[in-house]
C-alpha positions in Angstrom: -51.3 42.2 3.8 -49.8 45.2 5.8 -46.5 47.0 6.1 -44.8 47.4 9.3 -42.1 49.9 10.4 -40.8 49.5 13.9 -40.4 52.9 15.8 -36.8 52.0 16.6 -35.8 51.2 13.2 -37.2 54.0 10.8 -36.6 53.1 7.4 -36.8 49.4 7.7 -40.0 48.4 6.6 -41.4 44.7 6.3 -44.5 43.4 4.8 -46.6 41.0 6.8 -49.2 38.7 5.7 -51.7 36.8 7.9 -53.5 33.7 6.8 -56.2 31.8 8.4 -57.2 28.3 7.5 -60.2 26.3 8.7 -59.4 22.9 9.7 -62.5 21.4 10.6 -63.4 22.9 13.8 -59.8 24.4 14.3 -58.1 27.3 12.7 -54.6 27.4 11.6 -52.8 30.7 11.6 -49.7 31.5 9.4 -47.9 34.9 9.6 -45.4 35.7 6.7 -43.0 38.7 7.4 -40.9 39.8 4.5 -38.1 42.2 5.0 -36.6 44.5 2.2 -33.1 43.9 3.1 -31.0 41.5 5.2 -30.0 44.5 7.3 -33.6 45.0 8.2 -33.9 41.4 9.0 -30.9 41.3 11.3 -32.1 44.4 13.0 -35.3 43.3 13.9 -34.0 39.8 15.0 -31.8 41.6 17.5 -35.0 43.2 19.1 -36.2 39.7 20.2 -38.7 39.4 17.3 -38.0 35.5 17.1 -38.7 35.2 20.8 -42.0 37.1 20.5 -43.1 35.0 17.7 -42.2 31.8 19.6 -44.7 33.2 22.2 -47.5 32.7 19.8 -48.1 29.5 21.6 -49.9 31.4 24.3 -52.2 33.0 21.7 -52.9 29.5 20.7 -53.8 28.4 24.1 -55.8 31.5 24.7 -57.9 31.1 21.5 -58.5 27.5 21.9 -59.8 28.0 25.5 -57.1 26.0 27.2 
């Protein structure tokens, strides 16, 4: 678990947890982000966070060697 405060949004801290699970030769990665307020969530969403997280597929391909 770690905390994260985006430089462009001082005071809006989120808590992030990364979980890795072995699935018989493959690894499942799950990221949870908890915002302390709806305002913090809304501000982060406007920065393109969702689109960045959707790009995790390219990380998946890199890790799998494809």
